[in-house]
C-alpha positions as CSV (number, residue, x, y, z in Angstrom):
1,M,100.3,94.1,153.7
2,R,104.0,93.3,154.0
3,G,105.4,90.1,152.7
4,G,106.8,88.5,149.5
5,A,103.4,87.2,148.5
6,Q,102.1,90.8,148.5
7,P,98.8,89.9,150.3
8,Q,95.8,92.3,150.6
9,L,93.9,93.1,153.8
10,M,90.2,92.8,152.9
11,R,86.9,93.1,154.8
12,C,84.6,90.2,154.1
13,D,80.9,89.6,154.4
14,D,81.2,88.0,157.8
15,D,82.5,91.4,159.0
16,G,85.9,89.8,159.6
17,Y,89.2,91.1,158.0
18,Y,91.3,88.6,156.2
19,V,94.8,88.7,154.8
20,V,94.3,87.5,151.2
21,K,96.9,85.8,149.0
22,F,96.3,85.6,145.3
23,L,97.3,83.0,142.7
24,E,99.3,85.7,140.9
25,N,101.5,86.3,143.9
26,P,105.2,86.5,143.0
27,Q,106.3,83.5,145.1
28,H,104.3,80.6,143.6
29,P,100.7,79.7,142.9
30,R,101.1,76.7,145.1
31,V,101.6,79.0,148.1
32,L,97.7,79.1,148.4
33,A,97.5,75.3,148.6
34,N,100.5,75.3,151.1
35,E,98.7,77.7,153.3
36,W,95.4,75.8,153.2
37,V,97.1,72.4,153.8
38,A,99.2,73.7,156.6
39,W,96.4,75.5,158.3
40,Q,94.4,72.4,158.5
41,L,97.3,70.2,159.8
42,A,98.4,72.9,162.4
43,S,94.7,73.2,163.6
44,K,94.6,69.4,164.1
45,L,97.6,69.7,166.3
46,G,96.1,72.5,168.4
47,L,98.7,75.2,167.2
48,P,97.7,78.8,167.2
49,V,97.1,79.6,163.6
50,P,94.6,82.1,162.4
51,H,91.3,80.9,161.0
52,A,91.3,80.4,157.2
53,A,88.7,80.7,154.6
54,R,88.2,80.8,150.8
55,V,87.6,84.3,150.0
56,E,85.7,85.2,147.0
57,V,86.9,88.5,145.4
58,P,84.4,89.8,142.8
59,E,85.9,90.8,139.5
60,A,84.0,94.1,139.8
61,L,85.8,94.9,143.0
62,V,89.2,94.2,141.3
63,E,88.2,96.6,138.4
64,R,87.3,99.4,140.8
65,S,90.3,99.1,143.1
66,E,93.5,100.5,141.8
67,D,95.5,98.9,144.7
68,L,94.6,95.3,143.8
69,V,97.8,94.7,141.9
70,I,100.9,92.8,142.1
71,Q,104.0,95.0,142.1
72,L,106.7,93.6,139.8
73,A,110.2,95.0,139.2
74,R,109.2,97.5,136.5
75,S,105.5,97.2,136.2
76,R,102.3,96.4,138.0
77,K,100.1,93.4,137.3
78,K,96.4,93.6,137.9
79,L,94.9,91.0,140.0
80,R,91.9,88.9,138.9
81,G,88.6,88.1,140.7
82,G,88.2,84.6,142.1
83,A,88.4,82.4,145.1
84,Y,91.7,82.9,147.1
85,F,93.2,82.1,150.5
86,G,92.3,84.2,153.4
87,S,93.8,84.2,156.8
88,R,91.6,86.0,159.5
89,Y,93.1,89.2,161.1
90,P,92.9,89.1,164.9
91,G,90.3,91.8,165.5
92,H,89.5,95.1,163.8
93,P,92.6,96.7,162.2
94,A,91.7,100.1,163.6
95,E,91.3,98.7,167.3
96,T,93.7,95.9,167.5
97,A,97.4,96.7,167.5
98,V,99.4,93.7,165.9
99,Y,103.2,93.5,166.2
100,D,105.5,91.2,164.4
101,F,108.3,91.8,166.9
102,L,108.5,92.0,170.6
103,P,111.7,92.7,172.7
104,D,112.7,89.9,174.8
105,E,111.4,91.5,178.0
106,L,107.9,91.5,176.5
107,L,108.1,88.0,175.1
108,A,107.9,86.9,178.8
109,E,104.3,88.4,178.8
110,V,103.3,86.2,175.9
111,E,100.5,83.9,177.3
112,N,101.1,81.0,174.9
113,L,104.8,81.4,174.3
114,E,105.4,77.6,174.6
115,D,103.3,77.1,171.4
116,F,106.6,78.2,169.6
117,V,107.9,74.7,170.8
118,G,105.0,72.9,169.2
119,M,105.2,75.1,166.1
120,L,108.9,74.0,165.6
121,V,107.8,70.3,165.6
122,F,105.3,71.3,162.9
123,D,107.9,73.4,160.9
124,K,110.4,70.5,161.1
125,W,107.7,68.0,159.9
126,T,106.5,70.2,157.0
127,C,110.0,71.4,156.1
128,N,109.3,75.0,156.4
129,T,112.1,76.6,154.4
130,N,111.4,80.1,155.7
131,G,112.1,81.2,159.4
132,R,109.1,80.9,161.6
133,Q,106.8,84.0,161.3
134,A,104.5,85.1,164.2
135,I,102.5,88.1,165.2
136,F,101.6,89.3,168.6
137,Y,98.6,91.0,169.9
138,R,96.4,91.7,173.0
139,P,92.9,90.2,172.6
140,H,90.2,92.7,173.5
141,G,90.0,93.1,177.3
142,G,93.1,91.0,177.8
143,S,96.2,92.1,179.7
144,R,98.7,89.7,178.2
145,Y,100.0,89.2,174.6
146,Q,99.0,86.2,172.5
147,T,100.8,84.9,169.6
148,L,99.6,83.6,166.3
149,M,101.7,81.7,163.9
150,I,101.4,83.1,160.3
151,D,102.6,82.6,156.9
152,Q,102.9,78.9,156.1
153,G,103.5,79.4,152.4
154,F,107.0,78.0,152.4
155,C,106.1,74.7,154.1
156,F,106.9,71.8,151.8
157,N,109.6,74.1,150.2
158,A,107.2,76.5,148.7
159,G,106.3,75.5,145.2
160,E,108.7,72.6,145.0
161,W,106.7,70.3,147.2
162,D,110.0,68.5,148.4
163,F,111.7,68.3,151.8
164,P,115.3,69.7,151.7
165,D,115.9,69.5,155.4
166,A,118.4,71.6,157.0
167,P,119.2,72.1,160.7
168,L,118.4,75.8,161.0
169,R,115.2,75.8,158.9
170,G,111.9,76.6,160.7
171,L,113.5,78.2,163.8
172,Y,112.2,81.4,165.2
173,A,114.9,84.1,165.2
174,R,114.6,84.7,169.0
175,V,116.0,82.0,171.2
176,R,114.0,83.2,174.2
177,V,110.9,81.4,172.8
178,Y,112.7,78.0,173.3
179,Q,114.0,78.6,176.9
180,S,111.4,76.0,178.3
181,V,113.0,73.3,176.2
182,T,115.1,71.1,178.6
183,G,115.3,67.9,176.3
184,M,113.3,65.8,174.0
185,E,110.6,65.4,176.5
186,S,109.7,69.1,176.0
187,F,108.5,68.3,172.5
188,E,106.6,65.0,173.5
189,T,103.1,66.6,173.8
190,W,103.3,67.8,170.1
191,L,105.2,64.7,168.9
192,H,102.4,62.5,170.5
193,R,99.6,64.6,168.8
194,L,101.4,64.3,165.4
195,E,101.5,60.5,165.7
196,R,98.1,60.2,167.1
197,D,96.0,62.8,165.3
198,I,97.5,62.9,161.8
199,N,96.4,59.8,159.8
200,E,95.2,58.7,156.4
201,K,91.6,59.9,157.1
202,V,92.8,63.3,158.0
203,M,95.0,63.5,154.7
204,D,92.0,62.2,152.7
205,E,89.8,65.1,154.0
206,I,92.4,67.6,153.1
207,L,92.8,66.1,149.7
208,S,89.1,66.6,149.1
209,R,88.8,70.0,150.5
210,T,91.8,71.7,148.8
211,P,90.7,73.9,145.9
212,P,92.3,72.3,142.8
213,E,92.9,75.5,141.1
214,W,95.3,76.4,144.0
215,Y,97.6,73.5,142.8
216,N,97.0,73.5,139.1
217,F,94.7,70.6,139.3
218,D,97.6,68.2,139.8
219,H,95.8,65.8,142.1
220,A,98.6,63.2,141.9
221,A,101.2,65.7,143.2
222,L,99.0,66.7,146.2
223,Y,98.2,63.1,146.9
224,Q,102.1,62.3,146.9
225,L,102.8,65.3,149.1
226,L,100.4,64.1,151.8
227,E,101.7,60.6,151.6
228,R,105.1,61.8,152.2
229,L,104.0,63.8,155.2
230,L,102.7,60.7,156.8
231,D,105.9,59.0,156.3
232,R,107.9,62.0,157.6
233,R,106.3,61.9,161.2
234,R,108.9,59.4,162.4
235,R,111.8,61.8,161.2
236,V,110.9,64.7,163.4
237,R,112.9,63.7,166.4
238,D,116.1,63.4,164.5
239,L,115.4,66.8,162.9
240,L,115.0,68.4,166.3
241,V,118.3,67.0,167.6
242,A,120.1,68.3,164.4
243,A,118.8,71.8,165.3
244,K,119.9,71.5,168.8
245,D,123.5,70.7,167.7
246,T,123.9,73.8,165.4
247,Y,126.1,76.7,166.1
248,R,123.0,78.8,167.0
249,Q,122.2,76.6,170.0
250,P,118.5,77.5,170.0
251,F,117.8,75.4,173.1
252,P,120.0,76.9,175.7
253,N,118.5,74.8,178.5
254,W,118.6,71.4,176.9
255,K,120.7,69.3,179.2
């Protein structure tokens, strides 16, 4: 699959297809923990992120598969068997067309386009230092596109686990997705969920469920990250205003 982490598309024993990221990825080993934590938080907020799972990759499969490698600048590195992060592909790859780009005239046909507004709240909160990544597809039997928000690996500033906020970070490249924003009230549904549904109990559950090998068994670092996320909830409104005031003017209808 495309992407800096060089993920692999794999069919699993539930007959689903998963985009799998490995610890040996070129970005950072913590990318897997980032994906796992962000998936759980985004799901709590009702955002459209693909279902995630721990994918067990047998060593025997790796040994028999020439393509299970990481491509380096001048060499290839063989992957290892183990448990890795998997993000479910929306359907069967041979039957479901998935796009990472739609022209503006087709964006109007995306049924859940306003979820980009909620995802911006999430990306500002988690300090996603990458631009917002999304895919588009038509569900089986559906007439309109749906979007899924993918690639949360650079939340929390990738492997750094800090929050270097900047006004343009986390924004989707197409202003069309934010045309429904007329003011701070357009974000209130998501801000309310963030303040109501994300609490210490949720963070404790995430702490206990995140595979320790995905963050090098540094329990204290993950605990501190989750504590800082709780504290950051109150900053999101200011971060959205800072994005509004940039030269890109991502919210053309904000009065």
